[in-house]
C-alpha positions as CSV (number, residue, x, y, z in Angstrom):
1,X,0.0,0.0,0.0
2,X,1.2,3.5,-0.8
3,X,0.4,6.4,1.4
4,X,1.2,10.0,0.6
5,X,1.3,12.5,3.5
6,X,2.2,16.2,3.5
7,X,3.6,17.5,6.8
8,X,5.7,20.4,8.0
9,X,8.9,20.1,9.9
10,X,9.1,22.2,13.1
11,X,11.8,24.8,14.0
12,X,13.9,22.0,15.6
13,X,13.8,19.8,12.5
14,X,11.3,17.4,14.0
15,X,8.6,15.7,11.9
16,X,5.6,14.1,13.7
17,X,3.4,11.7,11.8
18,X,0.1,10.2,12.8
19,X,-0.5,7.1,10.6
20,X,-3.7,5.2,10.1
21,X,-4.3,2.3,12.4
22,X,-3.9,-0.2,9.6
23,X,-0.1,0.5,9.7
24,X,0.2,-0.4,13.4
25,X,2.8,-3.0,14.2
26,X,4.3,-3.0,10.7
27,X,7.8,-2.2,9.5
28,X,7.6,0.7,7.1
29,X,10.1,2.2,4.6
30,X,9.9,6.0,4.9
31,X,11.0,8.1,1.9
32,X,11.6,11.8,2.3
33,X,11.0,13.8,-0.9
34,X,11.5,17.6,-0.6
35,X,9.0,19.0,-3.1
36,X,10.1,22.5,-2.7
37,X,13.3,22.5,-4.8
38,X,14.4,26.0,-5.7
39,X,14.1,26.7,-9.5
40,X,17.0,28.7,-10.8
41,X,16.2,32.1,-12.1
42,X,17.0,33.0,-15.8
43,X,19.9,35.2,-14.5
44,X,21.3,32.2,-12.6
45,X,21.2,30.2,-15.8
46,X,23.0,32.9,-17.7
47,X,20.1,34.5,-19.5
48,X,18.7,38.1,-19.2
49,X,15.8,38.4,-16.8
50,X,13.1,38.6,-19.5
51,X,14.7,36.2,-22.0
52,X,12.0,33.5,-21.9
53,X,9.1,36.0,-22.0
54,X,10.6,37.6,-25.1
55,X,11.4,34.4,-26.9
56,X,9.0,31.6,-26.0
57,X,6.4,31.1,-28.7
58,X,7.7,33.9,-30.8
59,X,8.6,31.9,-34.0
60,X,7.1,33.7,-37.0
61,X,8.8,31.8,-39.8
62,X,7.3,29.1,-42.0
63,X,5.6,26.2,-40.3
64,X,8.2,23.7,-39.1
65,X,7.1,20.1,-39.2
66,X,9.2,17.3,-37.8
67,X,9.1,14.3,-40.1
68,X,8.8,10.8,-38.9
69,X,12.2,9.4,-37.7
70,X,12.7,5.9,-38.9
71,X,16.1,4.7,-37.4
72,X,16.7,6.8,-34.3
73,X,18.5,5.5,-31.2
74,X,16.5,4.2,-28.2
75,X,16.4,6.6,-25.3
76,X,15.9,5.9,-21.7
77,X,12.4,7.2,-21.7
78,X,11.6,4.8,-24.6
79,X,12.7,1.7,-22.8
80,X,10.2,1.9,-19.9
């Protein structure tokens, strides 16, 4: 069974979890996933602050169509 909980760590770094009774007397594997990873700013990536606003979706040339690729390499996301 998979259970997803969202909880806040206190100022001392302590996390308290109250689990449903069905988990009583079981050995559990706890995985901590910090969902609040800081996204780098455009400046931190080496771009001007408004670079993406000025360029994203701005192509005004002829319609570009990607033709079917017949013999391309397998990628990791294709294997799963």
